[in-house]
GUPA-556095 format. One line per field, with one value per atom (N, C-alpha, C): atom name; residue in one letter; z, x, y. Coordinates in Angstrom, 3 decimals, decimal comma. Layout:
! GUPA-556095
name <- CA ...
resn <- A ...
c3 <- Z ...
c1 <- X ...
c2 <- Y ...
END
This chain:
! GUPA-556095
name <- N CA C N CA C N CA C N CA C N CA C N CA C N CA C N CA C N CA C N CA C N CA C N CA C N CA C N CA C N CA C N CA C N CA C N CA C N CA C N CA C N CA C N CA C N CA C N CA C N CA C N CA C N CA C N CA C N CA C N CA C N CA C N CA C N CA C N CA C N CA C N CA C N CA C N CA C N CA C N CA C N CA C N CA C N CA C N CA C N CA C N CA C N CA C N CA C N CA C N CA C N CA C N CA C N CA C N CA C N CA C N CA C N CA C N CA C N CA C N CA C N CA C N CA C N CA C N CA C N CA C N CA C N CA C N CA C N CA C N CA C N CA C N CA C N CA C N CA C N CA C N CA C N CA C N CA C N CA C N CA C N CA C N CA C N CA C N CA C N CA C N CA C N CA C N CA C N CA C N CA C N CA C N CA C N CA C N CA C N CA C N CA C N CA C N CA C N CA C N CA C N CA C N CA C N CA C N CA C N CA C N CA C N CA C N CA C N CA C N CA C N CA C N CA C N CA C N CA C N CA C N CA C N CA C N CA C N CA C N CA C N CA C N CA C N CA C N CA C N CA C N CA C N CA C N CA C N CA C N CA C N CA C N CA C N CA C N CA C N CA C N CA C N CA C N CA C N CA C N CA C N CA C N CA C N CA C N CA C N CA C N CA C N CA C N CA C N CA C N CA C
resn <- M M M K K K R R R I I I S S S I I I V V V Q Q Q C C C R R R A A A A A A R R R G G G L L L L L L D D D W W W S S S Q Q Q T T T E E E L L L A A A S S S R R R A A A N N N L L L S S S E E E S S S T T T I I I R R R D D D F F F E E E K K K N N N R R R R R R I I I P P P G G G P P P N N N N N N L L L A A A A A A V V V R R R H H H A A A L L L E E E Q Q Q A A A G G G V V V Q Q Q F F F V V V D D D D D D G G G L L L Y Y Y T T T G G G T T T G G G G G G P P P G G G V V V R R R L L L L L L E E E N N N V V V P P P Q Q Q D D D A A A T T T T T T P P P L L L S S S Q Q Q A A A S S S I I I D D D A A A G G G G G G V V V E E E A A A R R R S S S Q Q Q A A A A A A S S S A A A A A A D D D R R R A A A M M M V V V G G G M M M D D D A A A T T T S S S A A A Q Q Q K K K A A A D D D R R R R R R Q Q Q R R R L L L T T T D D D E E E P P P E E E V V V V V V R R R K K K A A A R R R S S S K K K K K K T T T D D D D D D A A A
c3 <- -0,173 0,323 0,246 -0,731 -0,693 0,224 1,420 2,256 1,694 3,349 2,867 4,269 3,912 5,243 5,666 6,886 7,386 6,672 6,288 5,513 4,247 3,651 2,564 2,347 3,564 3,606 3,719 5,065 5,102 3,414 2,726 1,778 0,633 0,300 -0,414 -0,177 0,896 1,328 0,976 1,169 0,711 -0,764 -1,540 -2,865 -3,355 -2,599 -3,316 -2,336 -1,229 -0,705 0,327 0,881 1,258 3,156 4,084 5,125 5,256 6,923 7,345 7,352 7,364 7,278 5,787 5,005 3,568 3,530 3,549 3,315 3,672 5,479 6,434 5,289 5,097 3,835 2,886 2,285 0,648 0,810 2,248 2,547 2,998 3,821 4,484 5,620 6,569 7,497 8,388 10,040 10,731 10,714 11,135 11,272 11,847 13,194 14,466 13,826 13,032 12,060 11,458 10,619 9,765 10,557 11,821 12,768 13,636 13,960 14,846 13,966 12,880 11,858 11,401 11,241 10,924 12,080 13,066 14,372 15,068 14,291 14,649 16,445 16,621 17,745 17,317 16,155 16,298 14,712 14,051 12,819 12,459 11,370 10,631 10,769 10,297 9,671 8,530 8,174 6,684 6,047 5,888 4,719 5,167 6,325 6,598 5,447 5,589 4,976 3,516 3,096 1,312 1,036 2,251 1,658 1,713 2,415 2,307 1,161 0,675 -0,133 -1,447 -1,700 -2,518 -3,001 -2,154 -2,015 -2,787 -2,241 -2,969 -3,994 -4,413 -6,071 -6,862 -6,559 -7,191 -7,598 -6,382 -7,104 -7,159 -8,073 -8,878 -8,145 -7,139 -6,160 -6,742 -6,999 -7,398 -6,032 -5,485 -4,909 -5,362 -4,846 -5,397 -4,059 -4,318 -3,562 -3,814 -3,026 -3,277 -4,639 -5,146 -6,411 -7,674 -7,435 -8,700 -8,679 -7,544 -7,770 -7,324 -8,383 -8,677 -7,905 -7,704 -6,891 -5,505 -5,100 -3,331 -2,701 -1,604 -0,334 -0,502 -0,014 -0,118 -0,892 -0,528 -0,572 -0,511 -2,125 -2,066 -2,452 -3,015 -3,571 -4,497 -5,777 -6,650 -7,150 -7,727 -8,386 -9,960 -10,409 -12,197 -12,802 -13,959 -14,848 -15,090 -15,026 -15,091 -14,708 -13,670 -12,615 -13,086 -12,609 -12,589 -12,375 -13,315 -12,682 -11,501 -10,986 -9,853 -8,744 -8,923 -7,867 -6,642 -6,944 -5,743 -5,576 -5,989 -5,820 -4,432 -3,528 -2,692 -3,319 -2,468 -2,860 -2,617 -3,404 -3,286 -2,182 -0,928 -0,930 -1,749 -2,596 -3,382 -3,989 -4,204 -4,456 -3,325 -2,213 -0,910 -0,818 -0,368 -0,540 -1,638 -2,914 -3,757 -3,564 -2,932 -2,608 -1,503 -0,422 0,199 0,441 -0,887 -1,326 -2,307 -2,869 -3,510 -2,638 -1,255 -0,237 0,367 0,691 0,717 0,232 -1,278 -2,112 -2,090 -2,157 -1,890 -1,021 0,139 1,920 1,763 0,897 1,111 0,131 -1,039 -2,248 -1,276 -0,282 0,179 1,292 2,073 3,029 2,845 1,486 0,687 0,193 0,025 -0,625 0,749 1,968 3,282 3,660 3,929 4,031 3,597 2,169 1,142 2,319 2,509 3,105 4,457 5,022 6,351 6,897 8,339 8,837 9,416 8,550 9,114 8,412 9,053 8,247 7,416 6,306 5,666 6,523 7,350 8,398 9,086 9,510 10,456 9,120 7,962 7,202 6,989 6,526 6,041 7,079 8,667 9,647 9,874 9,133 9,780 8,661 7,159 6,210 6,510 7,142 7,920 8,059 9,527 10,508 9,848 8,712 7,985 7,279 6,855 5,454 5,654 6,526 7,218 7,887 7,534 8,337 9,826 10,633 12,128 12,579 13,157 14,092 14,010 14,749 14,836 13,531 12,496 11,410 10,676 10,802 10,262 10,832 12,465 12,923 12,424 12,382 11,759 10,261 10,164 8,391 8,697 9,493 9,473 10,193 10,823 11,517 10,724 9,967 8,727 7,991 7,453 6,443 7,267 8,507 9,070 9,186 9,633 9,796 8,100 6,922 5,959 5,345
c1 <- 0,727 -0,043 0,649 0,903 1,322 0,781 1,728 1,679 0,718 0,107 -0,086 0,384 0,899 0,665 0,248 0,121 -0,806 -0,894 0,050 0,627 -0,375 0,201 -0,436 -1,804 -2,632 -3,994 -4,629 -3,980 -4,308 -4,690 -3,422 -3,230 -4,319 -4,538 -5,324 -6,923 -7,334 -8,397 -8,407 -7,215 -7,232 -7,302 -6,536 -6,938 -8,064 -9,420 -10,482 -11,362 -10,837 -11,597 -13,021 -12,490 -13,180 -12,924 -13,986 -13,678 -13,822 -13,109 -13,035 -14,520 -15,158 -16,721 -16,716 -16,607 -16,837 -15,700 -14,670 -13,512 -13,701 -14,123 -14,731 -15,789 -16,996 -18,207 -17,544 -16,446 -16,265 -15,502 -14,638 -14,078 -14,795 -15,773 -16,981 -16,132 -15,394 -14,943 -15,777 -15,200 -16,079 -15,338 -15,804 -14,844 -13,653 -14,218 -13,014 -11,740 -12,062 -10,866 -9,928 -10,603 -9,810 -9,337 -10,168 -9,583 -8,252 -8,289 -7,186 -6,136 -6,070 -5,042 -4,410 -5,188 -4,562 -3,974 -4,324 -3,594 -2,725 -2,009 -1,147 -1,842 -3,094 -3,545 -3,311 -3,647 -3,374 -3,433 -3,234 -2,609 -3,694 -4,640 -5,836 -4,905 -6,116 -5,429 -5,177 -4,073 -4,243 -5,171 -6,434 -7,458 -7,982 -8,170 -8,653 -7,925 -6,552 -5,545 -5,740 -6,588 -6,282 -7,750 -8,529 -9,706 -9,701 -8,982 -8,921 -7,983 -6,957 -6,306 -6,997 -7,877 -8,574 -9,437 -10,230 -11,438 -10,845 -9,436 -8,921 -8,621 -7,911 -7,653 -8,690 -9,818 -11,081 -11,955 -11,395 -11,651 -10,528 -9,275 -8,453 -6,873 -7,062 -5,663 -4,621 -3,335 -2,288 -1,249 -0,777 -0,032 1,166 2,211 3,518 4,516 4,791 5,995 7,572 8,356 9,506 10,150 9,791 10,129 9,624 8,684 7,489 8,579 9,420 9,656 11,119 11,583 12,616 13,222 12,691 13,037 13,326 13,163 13,527 12,089 12,661 11,001 10,554 9,926 9,136 7,922 7,006 6,389 5,357 4,462 3,355 1,811 1,343 0,050 -0,185 -1,109 -1,508 -2,447 -3,345 -4,635 -4,393 -5,041 -4,973 -5,919 -5,686 -6,573 -7,628 -7,901 -9,029 -9,717 -10,138 -11,007 -12,192 -13,180 -14,318 -15,194 -16,242 -16,991 -17,326 -18,518 -18,856 -18,006 -16,694 -15,713 -15,962 -15,830 -15,989 -16,810 -18,335 -19,456 -19,816 -20,572 -21,042 -22,573 -22,869 -23,938 -24,983 -26,148 -27,277 -28,405 -29,228 -29,989 -30,618 -30,850 -31,737 -31,050 -29,965 -28,570 -28,346 -28,366 -27,861 -29,249 -30,210 -31,958 -31,892 -31,596 -31,744 -30,785 -29,562 -28,784 -29,174 -29,555 -30,429 -31,501 -32,444 -33,639 -33,074 -31,735 -31,462 -30,524 -29,834 -29,560 -30,424 -31,889 -32,616 -33,174 -33,152 -33,965 -32,874 -31,453 -30,354 -30,982 -31,183 -30,813 -32,424 -33,182 -34,832 -34,479 -33,889 -33,548 -32,943 -31,403 -30,971 -31,831 -33,016 -33,538 -34,311 -34,686 -35,859 -34,979 -33,835 -32,833 -32,635 -32,261 -31,934 -33,216 -34,155 -35,452 -35,870 -35,607 -35,910 -36,170 -37,312 -37,124 -37,045 -37,079 -37,661 -38,489 -38,944 -39,980 -40,682 -41,499 -41,918 -43,210 -43,996 -45,435 -45,169 -46,249 -45,770 -45,456 -46,378 -46,598 -45,076 -44,542 -43,621 -41,837 -42,301 -41,387 -41,090 -42,346 -42,524 -42,326 -42,512 -41,778 -40,756 -39,741 -38,231 -37,607 -38,210 -37,979 -37,892 -39,029 -39,308 -38,163 -38,469 -37,381 -35,413 -35,016 -34,122 -33,512 -34,318 -35,031 -34,986 -35,881 -36,346 -35,200 -35,537 -34,683 -34,499 -33,892 -33,875 -34,728 -35,602 -36,493 -36,052 -34,516 -33,941 -33,557 -33,185 -32,956 -34,583 -35,478 -36,905 -36,961 -36,820 -37,063 -36,154 -34,720 -34,404 -34,692 -35,071 -35,682 -36,808 -37,420 -38,838 -38,120 -37,605 -37,347 -36,559 -36,042 -35,196 -36,193 -37,128 -38,042 -38,585 -39,364 -40,229 -39,244 -38,234 -37,101 -37,207 -37,091 -37,214 -38,253
c2 <- -1,332 -0,150 1,410 2,347 3,716 4,337 4,867 5,852 6,748 7,448 9,271 9,774 10,823 11,319 12,310 12,940 13,618 14,997 15,510 16,735 16,431 15,501 14,973 15,213 15,014 14,626 16,003 16,838 18,157 18,816 18,797 19,314 18,926 17,796 17,275 17,755 17,801 18,405 19,555 20,553 22,034 22,133 21,647 21,775 21,260 20,524 20,386 20,794 21,726 22,641 21,571 20,684 19,577 19,798 19,646 19,479 18,156 18,071 16,701 15,977 16,434 15,833 15,466 16,116 15,514 14,637 14,887 13,563 12,383 13,022 11,361 10,335 11,262 10,972 10,300 10,855 10,373 9,003 8,900 7,689 6,482 6,652 5,914 5,622 6,706 6,612 7,340 7,172 8,428 9,974 10,917 12,037 12,020 11,533 11,495 10,474 9,513 9,052 10,111 10,895 11,745 12,904 13,549 14,473 13,727 12,610 12,031 11,758 11,564 11,339 12,940 13,238 14,999 15,449 14,656 16,237 15,022 14,069 13,115 12,421 11,732 11,600 9,850 9,396 8,207 8,049 6,958 6,367 5,923 5,411 4,586 3,400 2,249 1,247 1,446 0,332 0,152 0,241 -0,525 -0,298 1,570 1,426 2,872 4,386 4,451 4,895 4,894 3,800 3,196 3,756 3,850 4,359 6,340 6,453 8,299 8,290 7,808 7,956 7,444 6,325 6,418 7,311 8,160 9,022 10,324 10,605 11,744 11,604 10,522 10,204 10,154 9,848 9,578 11,039 12,149 13,265 14,679 13,590 14,144 14,500 14,407 14,582 13,386 13,773 12,853 13,273 11,952 11,814 11,791 12,765 13,151 12,763 10,828 10,630 10,646 10,416 10,761 10,334 8,881 8,644 9,601 10,212 11,181 12,629 12,989 14,837 14,703 15,473 15,871 16,875 17,790 18,756 19,255 20,028 19,878 19,472 19,399 18,881 17,582 17,391 15,663 15,449 14,395 14,393 14,793 15,258 15,929 15,585 16,604 16,430 17,407 17,246 18,124 18,029 18,607 18,731 18,758 17,322 17,085 18,046 17,879 19,131 18,696 17,369 16,600 16,401 16,988 16,062 16,260 14,726 14,771 15,492 16,061 17,060 16,713 15,645 15,461 14,869 15,131 14,331 15,382 16,775 17,828 18,028 17,817 18,483 17,386 17,636 17,013 16,424 15,150 14,881 15,184 15,327 15,624 14,856 15,171 14,575 13,515 14,209 12,776 11,808 12,167 11,061 10,201 10,870 9,922 8,892 9,655 8,694 7,749 8,087 7,116 5,830 6,360 5,126 4,194 5,247 4,468 3,433 3,764 3,247 1,517 1,654 1,032 -0,298 0,465 -0,361 -1,319 -0,445 -1,640 -2,391 -2,148 -3,072 -4,592 -4,277 -5,401 -5,976 -5,574 -5,903 -6,878 -6,383 -7,363 -8,251 -8,371 -9,647 -10,704 -10,315 -10,878 -11,476 -10,936 -11,210 -12,702 -12,203 -13,049 -14,733 -14,569 -15,441 -16,424 -15,726 -16,201 -16,996 -16,746 -17,260 -18,376 -18,433 -20,112 -21,026 -21,622 -22,958 -22,645 -21,883 -21,384 -22,134 -22,537 -22,797 -21,561 -20,583 -19,665 -19,182 -18,747 -18,077 -17,105 -16,819 -15,758 -14,563 -14,053 -13,028 -12,896 -14,101 -14,107 -13,701 -13,755 -13,576 -12,419 -11,893 -10,467 -9,689 -9,987 -9,076 -9,002 -10,382 -10,084 -9,695 -9,585 -9,039 -7,222 -6,959 -5,287 -4,493 -6,092 -5,206 -5,170 -6,153 -6,269 -5,025 -4,406 -3,865 -2,343 -2,050 -1,001 -0,141 1,242 2,025 2,359 2,107 2,343 3,701 3,609 4,268 5,914 5,494 6,517 7,362 7,305 7,296 8,415 7,703 8,012 9,292 9,682 10,708 11,414 11,383 12,265 12,967 11,895 12,537 13,458 13,293 13,864 15,166 14,984 16,439 17,385 16,636 17,617 18,296 17,324 18,074 19,001 18,726 19,636 21,206 21,107 22,228 22,830 22,094 22,890 23,417
END
């Protein structure tokens, strides 16, 4: 795995004008993971570092490691010219909602496959499927509050 330094992470976020929250979201990590890494409190595991690097690279950041740079200084980052248009645009709520619907649909299909041959009534299977695929109550409440506030 190619390494990513704390300085490279902060510089890459600066190039993209991303907050720690945005990077965490795009890397599918918690904000505290990014914050603690950038404050040198702890080094994330290899998979998390790879996720951070991948998210930044997908947005058009190129990591300049020791072997790629012949000038003075050390490793750094630069922004490629042909950054994908949607790479630096935050996801819309509609995109997030659509992803949630797709995820629940996939979970429902997986639940249906898992319950084939299960000794349960149709009502019990439907109840189990609902519990496995429905948004948690806390998420529903947050969404309804967000809608009420808008």
